[in-house]
N, C-alpha and C positions, 0 to 999 in steps of 0.2 A: 612634179613628185621626185622625189629624193629615194637615191637608191638603197634600198636595204644593207644595214652594215653588215659586213662578215661575222659569222659566229668565229666567237674566238674559242682557239685549240683547247681541247680540255686538259686541265692542269693534272699531272701524274702524282697522286698521294701514296707516298710511300708508307709501307710498315712502319711502325714502332722499332727502334732499333734500341736491344738493352745490352749490355756489358754485365753480367753475372761474375763476380770474383768470389773466389771461393779457395780455401785451403784444404779443403776434403770432398773427394768428389768419386763415385764410381771408377775404379772397383775397390774403393775404402767402403769397409761397412760398419756404419753407424747413421743415428738419425738424421744429421745434418747433413751427409753426404747423399743419402734417400732423397731428403726434402728438396736439395739443389736440383738433382738429376730431376725429380717429377716435377720443378717449377720450371725447369729450362726446357724439357721436352712438352709441357703441358702451354706453356706458352707460345713454342713454336708450332705446335697443332692450331691455336687460334690465330695465326697469322702473323706473330712477330717475329722479326729476326734477331736472333738470340746467339749471341756470343759468351762462352764460357771461359774465362782463365783460369788456370789452376796447375797444380803439382804435374810433373809428368809421372806415371805410374811405372816406369821403366827407368827412370833418372834421364832419359833423353828428350831434348825441344823437340815437338812436331806438331803439325796443325793437321786435326782429324774433322770428320763431318760425321755424325752419329745421330740418328731419328731428328734430322732436321737443325742440328746444333752444330755450330762451329765450334770445336775444341782446340782451345789454343794450350798446349800443354808446356810447361816451362820446365827449366833445366833442374833436376831436385836431388837431393841425397836422402838416405835412409835418418828417419828420426830417431835418435839415441834411445830416447825414454819410451818409447812405443815399439810393439812387435812387429807391426807391418806398415805402418803409414811412412810416408814420405814428406820431406818439408821442401818446400822451392828454395834454391839458392839465392841467399838474399844481395850479394854482391851484383851490382849494376842491375838491379829489379826495378828500381824506381823508373831509370830511364827507358827499359824495355816496356814497361807499361805506358810511359808516356808515348812512347811510339805507336803502341799498340791503339791506344786510343785515339791519338791523329790519323792512323790509317783507317779504325772501323767508323769514326764517328759517330758514337752511340748518342742516343737522346737522354740516357739515363745510365750510372755505374750503379748496380744492386751489390753491394757488399753481403756478406753471409757470415763476417767474423771481424777481430781486429787482429788476428795474427798477422802472417808474412804478407801473403797474396792480398787479404782484404786492408791492411793497412796501407800498403804500395798502391793498390787502387784507389784508395779515398785520398791518398796525396796527389797521386797524378790524375784525376777527375778535377779537384779543386785548383791546380794548377792549368789544367784544360778548359776551366768554367762549363764543367758538365755537372749537373745537380746527382746528389747521391742520396740512395736509398741504402737504409744500414739495417738488416735483421739479425738479430741475437738469438745466437742457439748456445750460448757459454753459461757453464758454471764451472768455477775451480775445480769443485768436486768430481767432476768427471776426468780432471787432470792430475789429481795427487797421488793415486796409485801411480801411473806410468812413471811420474816423475821424481817417485820416492820419497817425498816430502813427511818428514817425521809426524807424527800426530799432535805434538806439543808446538809445532810452527805452523800447522795448516790457515788457523785463524790469520796470523801475521801476514802470512803469503797470502792467504785469498783478498786480504784488503787492499795489498798493492796490487793484485791482479784487477781488482774492480777500479781502481783508481786508472790504471792503466788502461781498461776498457773503455772509461769515461771520456778519456783524453781523445781517444780516435773517435769515437760515435757522438761525440759532441760536435764533429764536422759534418755530419749527415744533415742535409735537408729534410728528412723524415725517416724515424724511428720505427721499427714493429719486432713485434717477440710473438709467440705463438697463442698465449694465453693472458687474460687478465691477471692470472697468479703471478705469470711470469713477468708481466708489466710491473706489477708492484714490488717484485723482487728487486727490478733496476731502480725504481724510485726509494726506496728503502735502503739501498748500497750509495746513495747519493747521486744516482745520475739525474740532473737538475731538468732535461728535455721531456717532454711530453711523447708518451712511447704507445702506438697500436698495438692493440692484439688483432693477429690475423692469424687464423688458423692454419697450420700447414696443409690440412687437407687431406684427403684420402679420396680412393677412385671408387667410387660404391658401384661402379660396373664390373669391376676386377674381384672387389671385396664383397663378398653376399654370401647366404647360407648356401652349403652343399652338403651332398649324401656325405655321412659321416661313415659308413662301413667300407664305402669305395674309399675314403680316405686311409682309413687304418689299414686297409689292404696295401693300398701303394706305398705307405711309408713303414709297413712293417710294424704296426704298432698293435698291440693286443688289445682284443675286445673287452676291455674293463672301465669302469668309471676314471676319467682322464682328467687330471690339471696340466694345463700347457702354459709355460711361458716360452717367448720369442724375443731375443734381443743377445747383447753381446755377454758372454759368460764372465762378467770383469766385478770389481770391490764393490763400486756404488749400487750393483742390482741387489746386492744382499741375499743371494740365492741358497746361502746357506741355510735362512730363516725357512724358507720353503720346503727344504729336504730333512730340517728338523722336526718341520711339523708334519710330515708324513708317517712316521709311526704313531703318533696321536689319530689322525685321520684314519689310518688302516682299523684301530678299534672298532670303527664303526661302520667303515665302507671298505670292499676291496679294490682299493683304488690304485693308481700309480701317477708318477710325474714325468712328462716328455717335456726335455729342453731343447730348445731349437737356437741354434748359433753357436759361435766361437768364441774365445777369450782366455784371459791366462788363467782364471780360475776352475776349468773345466777339472784338470788331476785332482784337486784340491776336493771338488766337489764329489768327484767319485771316491775318493777316500774316507769322505765324511758318510756316504751314502752306504759303503762296507761296513763300516765300523758301527755303526747304529743298526744294522741289519737290514739295509732297504735297497740292496745294491742292485736286487733284480727288480727293482720296482721302480727305478729312476733309469729312465733312457735318454740316451745323448744320440739326436740326430743330425749333429755338426750344422754346417753351413749349409741353407736351403737358398739355391738362386732366387732373385727375386720374381724370375718368370713363373716359378713353382710355389712363392710364397702364399698365394691366396687359399690354396688348398691344404696346405697344413694345417690351418686354424680347425678344418674340418674333423681333425683327430680328437679334438677334446668335448669335454662338456661344461669347464669353467677356466676362464683365464686367469693367472695370478702374475701379478706385477707388485713386488717387494722392494721395487727402486724407490730411493729417496733423492735424486736428482733429476727429475724428468720436469724437463719445462711444456712438454704437452704430453710425451708419450704416443707416437705413431703407432707402435705394435700394438697397445691398448686399445685404440681406435680401429685399429683392422680388426681386431678380435672382437669387438663392438657391432661392427657390421657385418660380421657373419652371423651375429645373434648368438653370441656367447655371453653368460654371466660373468662379471669381473668381482675379483678379490685383489683390493690393491692397498699399499701403504698408504696412510693419512699422511702426506708429505707432498711439498711442492704443488704442481699442478694436477696432481691426479684425483682430489677431492673434485675438480671441475667436470672428472668424467664419470661419477658414479651420482645417480640419481634414480631410484628405484631399479636400477640395474644391476647391483650388487653389493659390497659390502666394503667399509674401509676398516682398518686394524691398526693400531700405534704400532710404528715401528719396532721392531725388538719383541714384541709379545708373540711370541710363536704360539702359544696357548689360544690366543685369540682367533690368529690366523687359521690354523687348524678346527677351531669352532665354526667359522662361515663356511669354510669349505665344506665341512659335513654335512653343515645346514643345506647348502646347495644342492651337492651330490644325493643327497638321501630323500631329494622331494622334487620328483618330475615336473610337476605342477607348478611350482615356483621357480625351477630352470626355465621352462617354457615363459612364463611372465616376466621373468629378468631378460631373457632373451628379446622381448619385443621391446621392452623398455630400452635394452642395448641399440637395436635397430633404429629407433625413433631417436635417440641421440645422436648416433652418427650419422644420420641425414641431414644433422645441421652442421657437416664438417666436409661438403662435398667439395672436393678441390677443385670442380669448376667455379664455385664461390670465390673463392680464394685467388683463382687467377685472376678473374673479372676484376677484383678489389685490388691485386697487385697493378694492372694495367689500367686502371684508375689512377693509383697512386703515382705511376709515371707519367701521367699527363696533367696531374696537378704539379707533380714538382717542376715537370719542363716548361711548362706554361708561366710559371712565377717570371 
């Protein structure tokens, strides 16, 4: 009788290890920064070992750990064409990221763009034999105002920017972007690789309907029919159209606009509102911290998104998840979010925008019906589904 073979010791299986490279991360305030933060913290909560390499928010390099994520903040300087953002110092950046990848040993590098940090991370990953996933949040329209590009040169500058994007992202093993429309945009700009739409996703446990009266009291918003916008108060959001629509809306409904966010258009919007006689009906709440953001949507009866450079619009999704009807510009990815839950209008058609807002604000039953449709559409964008898909993509590229 032979002796039983000794049992093999269990093999330890370590979690996935991901290095996320990004040029913008909180405290930056923009959609790409918010998405990257939610991706990093969401993956960490699911047991992934997550490292983020990004610009330092105060200029000095340092190592932090926040919400289960290891943050490698690199030496940075102020971005001359932007009032608040910082950019990583390019000198020696490639070697720095080479050493970082060697030390961390990630299974995959996931870049959120093709600028300074993203470009360096893709190059370092290729040199180190690490697979690359790349997600695009970029549109030249989002940068024109900060770079002060004259309108007559924007098409040419945009074409050059798209060619630069293609050179960097062509080195990735897998490319994603938030929506099918955004994927089609890349194809239309000459990017020859397959692009998978993966929603940015929203946390449906946070963003859900809440009592309106309580929210209005908290944020000091008068109790009257309310149109809400959340986002940067910048050029491509075209908020002048929303302000210009308000006098026409007020001919039928005793309405007001609430604008949440900061940006370089605030003063001009205040002047416009005063000049056309609605200064007291356009309220600026300024920057609202992310921890309180879910509550601000509850002040509104309808959400408006006049922007024309939205690759998905996380703010619109969050509004939908709280049960708000939506009126949005018929531009870029916004039509993807409207299906029985609101209206689209041609960008620039202020009269059409006002008509849709009046229709919704004048009919409580219609608002309720559209609100239910918004909830159903938002349910398709649960960020847990997006996180699971990204984990699967990481496994696919690392096993090739």
